[in-house]
C-alpha positions as CSV (number, residue, x, y, z in Angstrom):
1,M,0.0,0.0,0.0
2,R,1.6,3.2,-1.1
3,G,1.8,5.9,1.5
4,L,0.8,3.7,4.4
5,A,2.3,5.0,7.7
6,T,2.2,3.9,11.3
7,L,-0.8,5.2,13.2
8,I,-0.2,7.3,16.3
9,E,-3.8,7.8,17.5
10,I,-6.6,5.3,16.7
11,S,-10.0,6.7,15.6
12,T,-13.1,4.9,17.1
13,K,-15.7,6.9,15.3
14,P,-18.8,4.7,14.5
15,F,-19.7,4.4,10.9
16,D,-22.7,3.4,8.8
17,M,-22.5,-0.3,8.0
18,N,-25.3,-0.3,5.5
19,A,-24.1,1.8,2.6
20,R,-20.8,2.9,1.0
21,T,-20.6,6.7,0.8
22,E,-17.9,9.1,-0.1
23,S,-15.6,9.9,2.7
24,N,-12.2,11.5,3.2
25,A,-11.6,9.8,6.5
26,P,-8.5,7.6,6.6
27,L,-8.6,3.8,6.8
28,T,-7.3,2.4,10.1
29,I,-6.0,-1.2,10.2
30,R,-5.1,-2.8,13.5
31,F,-3.4,-6.2,13.9
32,H,-4.0,-8.2,17.1
33,L,-1.2,-10.8,17.6
34,T,-1.0,-14.0,19.7
35,D,1.6,-12.4,22.0
36,G,-1.0,-9.9,23.1
37,T,0.5,-6.9,21.2
38,T,-1.1,-4.8,18.5
39,R,0.2,-2.9,15.5
40,A,-1.8,-0.2,13.7
41,F,-1.5,1.6,10.4
42,T,-3.4,4.3,8.5
43,Q,-4.0,5.1,4.8
44,P,-5.7,8.4,3.8
45,D,-6.0,7.8,0.1
46,P,-9.6,6.8,-0.8
47,A,-8.7,5.1,-4.1
48,I,-6.1,2.9,-2.4
49,N,-8.5,2.0,0.4
50,E,-11.3,1.1,-2.0
51,K,-9.0,-1.1,-4.0
52,L,-7.8,-2.9,-0.9
53,W,-11.3,-3.4,0.4
54,D,-12.6,-4.9,-2.9
55,E,-9.7,-7.3,-2.9
56,I,-10.2,-8.7,0.6
57,D,-12.0,-12.0,1.0
58,P,-12.6,-12.2,4.8
59,S,-13.1,-16.0,4.8
60,R,-9.6,-16.5,3.3
61,L,-7.7,-13.6,4.9
62,F,-5.5,-15.9,6.9
63,A,-5.1,-18.6,4.3
64,R,-1.9,-16.9,3.0
65,P,1.3,-17.5,4.9
66,R,1.9,-13.8,5.7
67,I,0.3,-10.3,5.4
68,V,2.7,-7.5,4.3
69,V,2.1,-3.8,5.0
70,G,4.4,-1.5,3.0
71,S,4.8,2.2,4.0
72,E,7.0,5.0,2.6
73,H,9.9,4.1,4.9
74,S,9.3,0.6,6.1
75,K,7.8,-2.9,5.5
76,S,6.0,-4.8,8.1
77,V,5.4,-8.6,7.8
78,F,2.9,-10.5,10.0
79,V,2.8,-14.3,10.0
80,A,-0.8,-15.2,9.4
81,A,-0.8,-18.0,11.9
82,E,0.1,-15.6,14.6
83,I,-2.6,-13.0,13.9
84,V,-5.6,-13.2,16.2
85,R,-7.7,-10.7,14.3
86,V,-7.5,-7.7,12.0
87,D,-9.7,-4.7,12.5
88,F,-10.7,-2.2,9.8
89,H,-12.0,1.3,10.7
90,Q,-13.3,3.5,7.9
91,D,-16.7,5.1,7.4
92,L,-16.6,4.3,3.7
93,F,-17.0,0.5,4.0
94,Q,-20.0,-1.6,4.5
95,C,-19.9,-5.0,6.2
96,W,-19.5,-8.1,4.1
97,K,-22.3,-10.7,4.0
98,F,-22.2,-13.1,6.9
99,P,-21.8,-16.9,6.4
100,A,-24.9,-18.8,5.4
101,G,-27.3,-19.1,8.3
102,F,-26.0,-16.1,10.2
103,S,-27.8,-12.7,10.0
104,D,-25.5,-10.7,12.3
105,I,-22.4,-11.1,14.4
106,V,-21.4,-8.1,16.5
107,E,-18.9,-7.5,19.3
108,V,-20.5,-6.3,22.6
109,S,-19.3,-4.9,25.8
110,E,-18.9,-7.0,29.0
111,E,-21.9,-5.1,30.4
112,D,-24.1,-5.9,27.4
113,F,-22.9,-9.5,27.4
114,R,-23.8,-10.0,31.0
115,R,-27.2,-8.4,30.4
116,G,-27.9,-10.4,27.3
117,A,-26.7,-13.8,28.8
118,R,-28.4,-13.0,32.1
119,L,-25.2,-13.8,33.9
120,N,-26.2,-11.7,36.9
121,E,-29.7,-13.2,37.0
122,P,-29.3,-17.0,37.1
123,S,-33.0,-17.6,37.7
124,L,-33.9,-15.8,34.4
125,R,-31.4,-17.5,32.2
126,T,-32.7,-19.3,29.1
127,K,-32.2,-23.1,29.3
128,R,-30.2,-24.8,26.6
129,D,-32.6,-27.7,26.1
130,R,-35.7,-25.5,25.3
131,P,-37.5,-26.5,22.1
132,M,-37.3,-24.1,19.1
133,P,-38.8,-24.7,15.7
134,P,-36.2,-24.9,12.8
135,G,-35.9,-21.5,11.1
136,D,-36.7,-19.4,14.1
137,M,-34.2,-16.7,14.9
138,L,-31.9,-17.7,17.8
139,V,-30.0,-14.9,19.5
140,S,-26.9,-16.2,21.4
141,F,-24.0,-14.6,23.3
142,A,-20.7,-16.2,22.8
143,K,-17.4,-15.8,24.7
144,L,-14.5,-16.6,22.4
145,Q,-11.2,-17.3,24.2
146,M,-8.5,-16.3,21.8
147,R,-4.8,-17.3,22.1
148,G,-2.8,-14.6,24.0
149,N,-5.7,-12.2,24.2
150,Q,-8.7,-11.2,26.4
151,P,-12.0,-13.0,25.6
152,L,-13.9,-11.7,22.6
153,L,-17.6,-11.2,23.5
154,V,-20.1,-11.4,20.6
155,R,-23.8,-11.4,20.0
156,V,-24.8,-13.8,17.3
157,E,-28.1,-14.0,15.4
158,A,-28.7,-17.2,13.4
159,A,-31.6,-19.3,12.2
160,T,-32.3,-22.4,14.3
161,K,-31.2,-25.6,12.6
162,L,-32.7,-29.0,12.3
163,P,-31.5,-31.5,14.9
164,A,-29.1,-33.2,12.4
165,E,-27.5,-29.8,11.7
166,S,-27.5,-28.4,15.3
167,Q,-23.7,-28.7,15.7
168,S,-23.0,-26.5,12.6
169,F,-22.1,-23.5,14.8
170,M,-19.5,-25.5,16.7
171,Q,-18.1,-27.1,13.5
172,F,-17.8,-23.6,12.0
173,L,-15.9,-22.1,15.0
174,L,-13.6,-25.1,15.1
175,S,-12.9,-25.0,11.4
176,K,-9.8,-22.9,11.9
177,A,-11.1,-20.6,9.1
178,A,-12.0,-16.9,9.6
179,V,-15.1,-15.0,10.6
180,H,-15.9,-11.3,10.4
181,M,-18.0,-9.3,12.8
182,R,-19.1,-5.7,13.4
183,L,-17.1,-4.0,16.1
184,R,-18.8,-2.3,18.9
185,G,-16.8,0.9,18.5
186,G,-17.5,1.0,14.8
187,G,-15.7,-0.9,12.1
188,I,-15.3,-4.5,11.0
189,G,-13.0,-7.2,12.5
190,V,-11.8,-10.4,10.9
191,V,-11.1,-13.1,13.5
192,N,-8.6,-16.0,12.9
193,L,-10.4,-19.0,14.2
194,A,-7.1,-21.0,14.1
195,N,-6.2,-19.1,17.3
196,L,-9.5,-19.9,19.1
197,V,-8.7,-22.0,22.2
198,G,-12.3,-22.4,23.4
199,Y,-15.7,-20.8,23.6
200,T,-18.8,-20.7,25.7
201,V,-22.2,-19.8,24.2
202,Y,-25.4,-18.8,26.1
203,P,-27.8,-20.5,25.8
204,G,-26.5,-22.7,23.1
205,V,-28.5,-25.4,21.2
206,S,-30.4,-28.2,22.9
207,Q,-28.5,-31.0,21.2
208,I,-24.9,-31.6,22.3
209,P,-22.4,-34.3,21.2
210,A,-22.9,-37.7,22.6
211,D,-19.4,-37.6,24.2
212,S,-20.1,-34.4,26.1
213,W,-19.2,-34.1,29.8
214,L,-22.2,-32.9,31.9
215,A,-21.3,-30.4,34.7
216,E,-22.2,-26.9,35.8
217,P,-19.7,-24.0,35.6
218,I,-18.3,-22.7,38.9
219,S,-17.6,-19.3,37.2
220,D,-18.7,-17.7,34.0
221,G,-15.1,-16.6,33.5
222,L,-16.0,-12.9,33.7
223,P,-15.7,-12.1,37.5
224,P,-16.9,-8.7,38.5
225,V,-14.2,-6.2,39.2
226,G,-12.8,-6.6,42.7
227,R,-14.1,-10.1,43.2
228,A,-11.3,-12.6,44.0
229,A,-11.2,-16.0,42.3
230,P,-12.6,-18.8,44.6
231,E,-10.0,-20.6,46.6
232,S,-9.3,-24.2,45.5
233,R,-10.3,-26.8,48.2
234,G,-9.7,-30.5,48.6
235,H,-7.8,-32.8,46.2
236,S,-7.6,-32.2,42.5
237,V,-6.4,-34.1,39.5
238,S,-4.8,-32.4,36.4
239,V,-4.5,-34.0,33.0
240,L,-1.5,-32.8,31.0
241,N,-1.8,-32.6,27.2
242,V,1.7,-34.0,26.3
243,S,1.0,-33.2,22.6
244,A,1.4,-29.5,23.5
245,L,4.9,-30.0,24.8
């Protein structure tokens, strides 16, 4: 990208996701890496930005071995396997279409996540095994634990599947592909699912794999500020995954 320079201050101005309009605002690109660091860049040229946007296929963004960003005085190379997500902020761009079966995927704040998942109101939580006719819209709240980063909290709208297809969401998240979402501060993020280490969805679908373990969570993984983690009591057993050594 000609004229691309390192960004000093990130813009979080919300933008219209429904239409492409003329804008002189610069494009902001931010890389989130597996070591927890971020790198950000900006490009003010609308013609360069539009060309870049038209060439991006979000589902295959991380299929290449590396992403290279060229500026007037430097070249930055990012190993695709070590990228957690790439965020794009520009009020010119509209969001890409979501994968089949999904009508919306949007990042939410911890407060909105807690409210939507009823984490502070256990008696009002929707049960996972409730019946829902296929085709009805299911709104879920998912906590995606990404390698080396804080959990990514998202709200997902998707059509309810037939029982035989009920695990499609899990299969999609474990596909090691990529998924894009609207960002809560405005913009669009593309997440590298190859760096997903686990997820929890509220309420989830009623059908679960036959080899699932049945147990209730001690914590939702999002403790209120100031609350200490519960002290471990009694004997415990750990299972070490030697394949990770």
